RODO-2510 file (C-alpha; in nm, 4 decimals, decimal comma):
residues 421
     n   res          X          Y          Z
     1     m     4,4970   -24,6197   -31,9711
     2     s     4,7939   -24,4236   -32,0420
     3     g     4,6470   -24,1195   -31,8703
     4     n     4,5607   -24,3137   -31,5588
     5     t     4,9001   -24,4713   -31,5539
     6     g     5,0574   -24,1285   -31,5811
     7     n     4,8574   -24,0022   -31,2852
     8     m     4,9496   -24,3027   -31,0798
     9     d     5,3168   -24,2476   -31,1601
    10     c     5,2922   -23,8827   -31,0599
    11     e     5,1302   -23,9718   -30,7298
    12     s     5,4023   -24,2257   -30,6522
    13     c     5,6693   -23,9675   -30,7426
    14     s     5,5029   -23,7113   -30,5194
    15     s     5,4861   -23,9485   -30,2237
    16     s     5,8539   -24,0487   -30,2650
    17     t     5,9551   -23,6804   -30,2881
    18     h     5,7737   -23,5985   -29,9634
    19     g     5,9497   -23,8894   -29,7929
    20     t     6,2910   -23,7697   -29,9132
    21     n     6,2243   -23,4150   -29,7911
    22     k     6,1278   -23,5449   -29,4466
    23     t     6,4498   -23,7499   -29,4298
    24     e     6,6638   -23,4530   -29,5363
    25     l     6,4872   -23,2293   -29,2836
    26     h     6,5571   -23,4817   -29,0077
    27     l     6,9224   -23,5092   -29,1096
    28     h     6,9515   -23,1319   -29,1263
    29     s     6,8019   -23,0864   -28,7803
    30     s     7,0302   -23,3541   -28,6336
    31     s     7,3267   -23,1925   -28,8079
    32     a     7,2291   -22,8532   -28,6635
    33     d     7,2092   -23,0055   -28,3159
    34     e     7,5530   -23,1548   -28,3616
    35     d     7,6892   -22,8182   -28,4736
    36     d     7,5381   -22,6461   -28,1706
    37     e     7,6888   -22,9085   -27,9444
    38     l     8,0240   -22,8663   -28,1188
    39     l     8,0147   -22,4889   -28,0756
    40     r     7,9297   -22,5243   -27,7064
    41     y     8,2213   -22,7636   -27,6645
    42     i     8,4544   -22,5259   -27,8498
    43     w     8,3471   -22,2321   -27,6338
    44     t     8,3948   -22,4281   -27,3128
    45     e     8,7270   -22,5925   -27,3958
    46     y     8,8981   -22,3432   -27,6269
    47     l     8,7483   -21,9937   -27,6368
    48     h     8,6498   -21,9312   -27,2758
    49     p     8,9685   -21,8409   -27,0826
    50     k     9,0681   -22,0645   -26,7955
    51     q     9,1665   -21,9240   -26,4565
    52     y     9,5398   -21,9042   -26,5274
    53     e     9,4642   -21,7573   -26,8711
    54     w     9,2897   -21,4586   -26,7121
    55     v     9,6109   -21,3925   -26,5222
    56     l     9,7994   -21,4305   -26,8513
    57     i     9,5739   -21,1749   -27,0224
    58     v     9,6375   -20,9173   -26,7494
    59     a    10,0125   -20,9902   -26,7621
    60     y    10,0181   -20,9448   -27,1400
    61     i     9,8333   -20,6116   -27,1140
    62     v    10,0736   -20,4826   -26,8474
    63     v    10,3766   -20,5894   -27,0521
    64     f    10,2313   -20,4293   -27,3662
    65     f    10,1904   -20,0837   -27,2133
    66     v    10,5126   -20,0906   -27,0087
    67     s    10,7157   -20,2039   -27,3090
    68     l    10,5565   -19,9584   -27,5496
    69     i    10,5818   -19,6555   -27,3199
    70     g    10,9212   -19,7411   -27,1713
    71     n    11,1022   -19,8181   -27,4958
    72     s    10,9467   -19,5160   -27,6654
    73     l    11,0783   -19,2978   -27,3823
    74     v    11,4257   -19,4461   -27,4264
    75     c    11,4262   -19,3581   -27,7966
    76     f    11,2846   -19,0123   -27,7264
    77     a    11,5387   -18,9364   -27,4525
    78     v    11,8377   -19,0137   -27,6746
    79     w    11,6860   -18,8317   -27,9737
    80     k    11,6016   -18,5227   -27,7665
    81     n    11,9325   -18,4815   -27,5808
    82     r    12,2541   -18,4501   -27,7751
    83     h    12,4705   -18,5324   -27,4734
    84     m    12,3111   -18,8798   -27,4545
    85     r    12,4019   -18,9726   -27,8120
    86     t    12,6871   -19,2014   -27,7160
    87     v    12,7870   -19,5230   -27,8894
    88     t    12,6350   -19,7395   -27,6162
    89     n    12,3101   -19,5410   -27,6218
    90     y    12,2836   -19,5785   -27,9999
    91     f    12,2829   -19,9554   -27,9518
    92     i    12,0351   -19,9243   -27,6643
    93     v    11,8008   -19,7264   -27,8915
    94     n    11,8299   -19,9995   -28,1543
    95     l    11,7408   -20,2577   -27,8903
    96     s    11,4410   -20,0489   -27,7811
    97     f    11,3228   -20,0040   -28,1401
    98     a    11,3283   -20,3808   -28,1943
    99     d    11,1318   -20,4247   -27,8711
   100     v    10,8708   -20,1695   -27,9821
   101     l    10,8368   -20,3456   -28,3172
   102     v    10,7805   -20,6885   -28,1667
   103     t    10,5459   -20,5457   -27,9012
   104     i    10,3149   -20,3764   -28,1523
   105     i    10,3093   -20,6446   -28,4226
   106     c    10,3689   -20,9763   -28,2494
   107     l    10,2368   -20,9470   -27,8938
   108     p     9,8625   -20,9134   -27,9753
   109     a     9,8733   -21,2106   -28,2135
   110     s    10,0613   -21,4208   -27,9575
   111     l     9,8043   -21,3403   -27,6892
   112     v     9,5123   -21,4442   -27,9110
   113     v     9,6859   -21,7661   -28,0151
   114     d     9,7864   -21,8582   -27,6604
   115     i     9,4296   -21,8105   -27,5343
   116     t     9,2278   -21,9624   -27,8221
   117     e     9,4887   -22,2072   -27,9577
   118     t     9,3850   -22,0853   -28,3045
   119     w     9,5453   -21,8738   -28,5771
   120     f     9,2831   -21,6265   -28,7049
   121     f     9,4999   -21,4001   -28,9188
   122     g     9,5455   -21,5832   -29,2481
   123     n     9,8379   -21,7395   -29,4280
   124     m    10,0180   -21,4132   -29,5133
   125     l    10,0411   -21,2941   -29,1529
   126     c    10,1327   -21,6481   -29,0566
   127     k    10,4553   -21,5865   -29,2470
   128     v    10,5062   -21,2213   -29,1524
   129     v    10,4499   -21,2265   -28,7745
   130     p    10,6873   -21,5162   -28,6865
   131     y    10,9412   -21,3737   -28,9308
   132     l    10,9386   -21,0351   -28,7560
   133     q    10,9538   -21,2047   -28,4184
   134     t    11,2674   -21,4015   -28,5092
   135     i    11,4191   -21,0862   -28,6609
   136     s    11,3634   -20,9098   -28,3288
   137     v    11,5378   -21,1942   -28,1454
   138     s    11,8329   -21,1763   -28,3834
   139     v    11,8541   -20,7957   -28,3619
   140     s    11,8442   -20,8089   -27,9826
   141     v    12,1195   -21,0656   -27,9438
   142     l    12,3423   -20,9052   -28,2095
   143     t    12,2923   -20,5618   -28,0525
   144     l    12,3853   -20,6932   -27,7087
   145     s    12,6898   -20,8575   -27,8661
   146     c    12,7958   -20,5266   -28,0245
   147     i    12,7535   -20,3487   -27,6915
   148     a    12,9684   -20,6091   -27,5162
   149     q    13,2320   -20,5844   -27,7893
   150     d    13,2359   -20,2046   -27,7722
   151     r    13,2739   -20,2037   -27,3930
   152     w    13,5406   -20,4757   -27,4100
   153     y    13,7512   -20,2731   -27,6514
   154     a    13,6972   -19,9451   -27,4632
   155     i    13,7934   -20,0872   -27,1238
   156     c    14,0273   -20,3799   -27,1909
   157     h    14,1976   -20,2669   -27,5133
   158     p    14,1364   -19,8923   -27,5569
   159     l    14,4307   -19,8433   -27,7945
   160     m    14,3304   -20,1163   -28,0393
   161     f    13,9945   -19,9840   -28,1566
   162     k    13,8314   -19,6413   -28,1614
   163     s    13,4523   -19,6585   -28,1391
   164     t    13,2609   -19,3739   -28,3043
   165     a    12,8973   -19,2857   -28,3600
   166     k    12,9383   -19,3389   -28,7340
   167     r    13,0666   -19,6922   -28,6820
   168     a    12,7823   -19,7586   -28,4398
   169     r    12,5234   -19,6546   -28,7006
   170     q    12,6937   -19,8726   -28,9620
   171     s    12,6905   -20,1668   -28,7204
   172     i    12,3200   -20,1153   -28,6520
   173     a    12,2391   -20,1151   -29,0246
   174     l    12,4450   -20,4328   -29,0675
   175     i    12,2624   -20,5960   -28,7760
   176     w    11,9233   -20,5416   -28,9423
   177     v    12,0421   -20,6601   -29,2844
   178     v    12,1974   -20,9776   -29,1421
   179     s    11,8907   -21,0492   -28,9259
   180     c    11,6509   -21,0071   -29,2181
   181     i    11,8581   -21,2435   -29,4336
   182     i    11,9275   -21,5255   -29,1885
   183     m    11,5616   -21,5435   -29,0792
   184     i    11,4186   -21,5882   -29,4316
   185     p    11,3795   -21,9689   -29,3862
   186     q    11,1402   -21,8993   -29,0989
   187     a    10,9073   -21,7063   -29,3322
   188     i    10,9259   -21,9752   -29,6022
   189     v    10,8291   -22,2749   -29,3889
   190     m    10,5465   -22,1117   -29,1905
   191     e    10,1966   -22,2017   -29,3141
   192     s     9,8471   -22,1962   -29,1682
   193     s     9,6508   -22,5200   -29,1790
   194     s     9,3458   -22,6736   -29,0135
   195     l     9,3826   -22,9589   -28,7680
   196     l     9,0296   -23,0768   -28,8594
   197     p     8,9748   -23,0162   -29,2345
   198     e     8,6157   -23,1389   -29,2154
   199     l     8,5306   -22,8414   -28,9933
   200     t     8,6953   -22,5802   -29,2155
   201     n     8,3627   -22,4563   -29,3568
   202     k     8,1957   -22,4495   -29,0143
   203     t     8,4519   -22,2719   -28,7959
   204     s     8,7919   -22,1096   -28,8234
   205     l     8,8972   -22,2671   -28,4962
   206     f     9,1542   -22,5474   -28,4917
   207     t     9,3594   -22,3524   -28,7464
   208     v     9,7279   -22,3432   -28,6569
   209     c    10,0278   -22,1509   -28,7875
   210     d    10,3204   -22,3897   -28,7816
   211     e    10,6328   -22,4956   -28,9676
   212     h    10,6050   -22,7320   -29,2643
   213     w    10,9349   -22,8906   -29,3661
   214     g    10,9979   -23,1361   -29,6462
   215     a    11,1858   -23,3883   -29,4313
   216     e    11,2356   -23,4462   -29,0603
   217     i    11,6083   -23,3711   -29,0712
   218     y    11,5581   -23,0091   -29,1835
   219     p    11,3859   -22,8740   -28,8686
   220     k    11,6405   -23,0527   -28,6499
   221     v    11,9337   -22,8903   -28,8305
   222     y    11,7675   -22,5489   -28,8525
   223     h    11,6632   -22,5234   -28,4885
   224     t    11,9956   -22,6566   -28,3636
   225     c    12,1743   -22,3856   -28,5621
   226     f    11,9162   -22,1287   -28,4516
   227     f    11,9772   -22,2117   -28,0847
   228     i    12,3555   -22,1928   -28,1226
   229     v    12,3646   -21,8744   -28,3356
   230     t    12,0974   -21,6688   -28,1579
   231     y    12,1442   -21,7799   -27,7981
   232     f    12,4233   -22,0120   -27,6859
   233     a    12,7300   -21,8852   -27,8755
   234     p    12,6616   -21,5077   -27,8343
   235     l    12,5780   -21,5577   -27,4682
   236     c    12,9049   -21,7414   -27,4023
   237     l    13,1081   -21,4736   -27,5820
   238     m    12,9314   -21,1910   -27,3972
   239     v    12,9824   -21,3608   -27,0610
   240     l    13,3551   -21,3960   -27,1317
   241     a    13,3742   -21,0313   -27,2400
   242     y    13,2018   -20,9042   -26,9258
   243     i    13,4188   -21,1248   -26,7044
   244     q    13,7259   -20,9515   -26,8479
   245     i    13,5568   -20,6123   -26,8159
   246     c    13,4798   -20,6757   -26,4479
   247     h    13,8360   -20,7909   -26,3922
   248     k    13,9719   -20,4683   -26,5434
   249     l    13,7280   -20,2336   -26,3718
   250     w    13,7271   -20,3838   -26,0246
   251     c    14,0598   -20,5655   -26,0000
   252     q    14,3111   -20,3946   -26,2266
   253     q    14,4144   -20,0588   -26,3662
   254     i    14,2503   -19,9635   -26,6956
   255     p    14,5087   -19,9610   -26,9773
   256     g    14,5894   -19,6150   -27,1150
   257     s    14,5074   -19,4291   -26,7915
   258     t    14,6929   -19,3574   -26,4680
   259     s    14,6054   -19,5299   -26,1455
   260     a    14,3550   -19,2814   -26,0127
   261     l    14,3164   -19,4433   -25,6734
   262     q    14,6904   -19,4635   -25,6147
   263     k    14,7326   -19,1017   -25,7250
   264     w    14,4497   -18,9958   -25,4933
   265     r    14,6039   -19,1808   -25,1980
   266     s    14,9481   -19,0301   -25,2608
   267     i    14,8000   -18,6808   -25,2767
   268     q    14,6054   -18,7378   -24,9557
   269     c    14,9037   -18,8813   -24,7663
   270     s    15,1726   -18,6321   -24,8724
   271     a    15,1620   -18,2763   -24,7425
   272     p    15,2176   -18,0156   -25,0192
   273     p    15,5411   -17,8137   -24,9892
   274     p    15,5133   -17,4351   -24,9985
   275     g    15,4604   -17,2949   -25,3465
   276     q    15,3022   -17,6120   -25,4897
   277     s    14,9439   -17,5650   -25,3735
   278     v    14,8241   -17,4842   -25,7273
   279     s    14,9875   -17,7970   -25,8700
   280     v    14,8412   -18,0121   -25,5950
   281     r    14,4935   -17,8663   -25,6541
   282     v    14,5136   -17,9465   -26,0244
   283     r    14,6404   -18,2958   -25,9557
   284     t    14,3609   -18,3459   -25,7051
   285     s    14,0969   -18,2418   -25,9583
   286     t    14,2601   -18,4680   -26,2178
   287     a    14,2516   -18,7680   -25,9851
   288     s    13,8923   -18,6858   -25,8896
   289     a    13,7916   -18,6747   -26,2575
   290     e    13,9572   -19,0098   -26,3228
   291     i    13,7823   -19,1643   -26,0244
   292     k    13,4503   -19,0355   -26,1578
   293     q    13,5280   -19,1877   -26,4966
   294     v    13,6046   -19,5269   -26,3428
   295     r    13,2844   -19,5130   -26,1373
   296     a    13,0819   -19,4150   -26,4446
   297     r    13,2259   -19,7069   -26,6395
   298     r    13,1457   -19,9402   -26,3530
   299     k    12,7847   -19,8180   -26,3448
   300     t    12,7499   -19,8654   -26,7202
   301     a    12,9034   -20,2123   -26,7069
   302     r    12,6773   -20,3084   -26,4161
   303     m    12,3676   -20,1920   -26,6036
   304     l    12,4659   -20,3765   -26,9237
   305     m    12,5410   -20,6962   -26,7324
   306     v    12,1970   -20,6819   -26,5722
   307     v    12,0409   -20,6327   -26,9181
   308     l    12,2324   -20,9353   -27,0472
   309     f    12,1347   -21,1475   -26,7458
   310     v    11,7654   -21,0633   -26,7842
   311     f    11,7833   -21,1384   -27,1586
   312     a    11,9445   -21,4787   -27,0962
   313     l    11,6907   -21,5600   -26,8246
   314     c    11,3851   -21,4605   -27,0309
   315     y    11,4932   -21,6417   -27,3491
   316     l    11,6164   -21,9586   -27,1797
   317     p    11,2757   -22,1356   -27,1412
   318     i    11,1603   -22,0843   -27,5022
   319     s    11,5054   -22,1777   -27,6366
   320     v    11,5116   -22,5035   -27,4401
   321     l    11,1476   -22,5876   -27,5194
   322     n    11,1995   -22,5274   -27,8925
   323     v    11,5023   -22,7560   -27,8988
   324     m    11,3102   -23,0228   -27,7079
   325     k    11,0118   -22,9931   -27,9432
   326     r    11,1768   -22,9441   -28,2845
   327     v    11,5007   -23,1370   -28,2446
   328     f    11,4183   -23,4212   -28,0046
   329     g    11,0393   -23,4460   -28,0538
   330     t    10,9853   -23,4642   -27,6785
   331     f    10,6215   -23,3530   -27,6723
   332     k    10,4760   -23,5657   -27,9522
   333     n    10,3376   -23,8281   -27,7138
   334     a    10,2996   -23,6115   -27,4046
   335     n    10,0283   -23,7291   -27,1677
   336     d     9,9745   -23,4010   -26,9825
   337     r     9,8991   -23,1670   -27,2732
   338     e     9,7769   -22,8829   -27,0513
   339     t    10,1056   -22,8625   -26,8599
   340     v    10,3125   -22,8556   -27,1797
   341     y    10,0918   -22,5862   -27,3298
   342     a    10,1114   -22,3807   -27,0104
   343     w    10,4923   -22,3941   -27,0211
   344     f    10,4996   -22,2766   -27,3820
   345     t    10,2511   -21,9992   -27,3041
   346     f    10,4569   -21,8772   -27,0092
   347     s    10,7775   -21,8871   -27,2163
   348     h    10,6097   -21,6751   -27,4872
   349     w    10,5127   -21,4183   -27,2253
   350     l    10,8696   -21,4086   -27,0914
   351     i    10,9976   -21,2981   -27,4339
   352     y    10,7753   -20,9910   -27,4265
   353     a    10,8466   -20,9348   -27,0562
   354     n    11,2119   -20,8946   -27,1487
   355     s    11,1147   -20,6051   -27,3767
   356     a    10,9349   -20,4381   -27,0866
   357     a    11,2147   -20,5056   -26,8381
   358     n    11,4882   -20,3173   -27,0238
   359     p    11,3491   -19,9631   -26,9698
   360     i    11,2958   -20,0463   -26,6021
   361     i    11,6611   -20,1513   -26,5754
   362     y    11,7723   -19,8268   -26,7402
   363     n    11,5586   -19,6288   -26,4961
   364     f    11,7067   -19,7890   -26,1849
   365     l    12,0701   -19,8239   -26,2954
   366     s    12,1266   -19,5164   -26,5148
   367     g    12,0995   -19,1710   -26,3636
   368     k    12,0782   -18,9979   -26,7018
   369     f    11,7890   -19,2117   -26,8248
   370     r    11,6173   -19,1762   -26,4882
   371     d    11,6386   -18,7963   -26,5056
   372     e    11,5026   -18,7954   -26,8600
   373     f    11,2146   -19,0264   -26,7656
   374     k    11,1256   -18,7997   -26,4749
   375     a    11,1368   -18,4952   -26,6993
   376     a    10,9150   -18,6682   -26,9558
   377     f    10,6506   -18,7496   -26,6919
   378     s    10,6476   -18,3979   -26,5431
   379     f    10,3471   -18,2887   -26,7485
   380     h    10,1535   -18,1441   -26,4542
   381     c    10,3685   -17,8335   -26,4615
   382     y    10,5277   -17,7538   -26,7944
   383     g    10,7530   -17,4838   -26,6527
   384     q    10,8776   -17,7103   -26,3780
   385     g    10,9544   -17,9818   -26,6279
   386     q    11,1305   -17,7334   -26,8546
   387     d    11,3444   -17,6034   -26,5675
   388     r    11,4323   -17,9558   -26,4621
   389     t    11,5360   -18,0461   -26,8142
   390     n    11,7492   -17,7322   -26,8372
   391     r    11,9137   -17,8111   -26,5033
   392     i    11,9939   -18,1625   -26,6219
   393     r    12,1464   -18,0349   -26,9443
   394     t    12,3397   -17,7595   -26,7636
   395     r    12,4777   -18,0039   -26,5080
   396     t    12,5774   -18,2522   -26,7777
   397     s    12,7437   -17,9902   -26,9964
   398     t    12,9286   -17,8479   -26,6941
   399     d    13,0589   -18,1922   -26,5974
   400     s    13,1606   -18,2518   -26,9563
   401     r    13,3521   -17,9205   -26,9723
   402     k    13,5239   -17,9941   -26,6416
   403     s    13,6251   -18,3387   -26,7611
   404     q    13,7580   -18,2020   -27,0902
   405     s    13,9548   -17,9217   -26,9209
   406     t    14,0984   -18,1676   -26,6720
   407     h    14,2179   -18,4033   -26,9448
   408     i    14,3622   -18,1117   -27,1444
   409     n    14,5624   -17,9948   -26,8421
   410     m    14,7032   -18,3382   -26,7591
   411     d    15,0145   -18,2944   -26,9738
   412     n    15,0702   -17,9427   -26,8404
   413     v    15,0379   -18,0678   -26,4828
   414     s    15,2960   -18,3411   -26,5333
   415     h    15,5292   -18,0947   -26,7060
   416     l    15,4886   -17,8430   -26,4225
   417     s    15,5579   -18,1122   -26,1634
   418     d    15,8767   -18,2137   -26,3425
   419     q    15,9959   -17,8549   -26,3501
   420     i    15,9288   -17,8032   -25,9797
   421     v    16,0934   -18,1306   -25,8781
***
């Protein structure tokens, strides 16, 4: 009896086991179908680029190569040519180096995130990439501020402050130290997390790299200060500085120098008495050198103002959108999500476009950089490129010697004129 009972129990166990396996197999197949449907939905809605995203991809690729090549050429031109190692160019090289850094490290990650709406690079890079990006923003705005300050002192108050290459290098080192310190909170609060934790084991999509603050007041205070320190306040100060620079260069006489235009007009209008032709020739060359100096300063100021204008224009959308998002919470209940996301995507691209625009500005508004860029691209004939580079250096050194000799003879000219009169 016991044996029969045991067999009956085994048969019932076997039948119940087969039923359970069939149920699990059915659940597994339905789960697999759901996963396939989910993956198809993800591919259609998230991974596959939309029409405007294809345009964005091409724009990102163009900006990447233009920024990388252009800013590298700027650094190479100043490093290669000793006559271009001026205080302003040191700051321009620092600006280009920051642009190269953000282009190589941050641009590819931003492109992937903007297209897929997913952070694929882990928690460590989630802290490093935004941190380096904010450092680049800080370095750029502080460098532009130092350039404006240097030009303001040189043109408006030349006797108050003497700018040197050593001080420029010290300022650049200080810029990087300050930027690395003040942007530490950005690295601390950035974390990667999944929007749908139940899908974490199935796909890495829906993972975002975003800020995680302890209380709502902290992001409001931080991003308000960030907007003021890295955009609004420096921009206002630089605009005021360049307004005074324009007023001095185009409307007034530069302090510490003679009125070159008035001197030139007096020389042109007055006929030289006999025996003073040598003195008049020297005074004419002196006035001509001063006019060239004023024109050179105007060209430099014009180029730097264009750089500042492009920077303000490119960083305005992301600055305003960040304040609206982090401080006022404008987009929490937005109905048109696609439009908001498109605006953020375009503003991200504008940041990198600014890095590509600077070398183009230097090429069109600076004759020295334009000559060096042309020489760098003259690879089809090495001898021709070498001769062109030598001609550029010879012409620059000759102009420099003429300018120095003219300034050295200024006191002698005035003394000679007094003796003759």
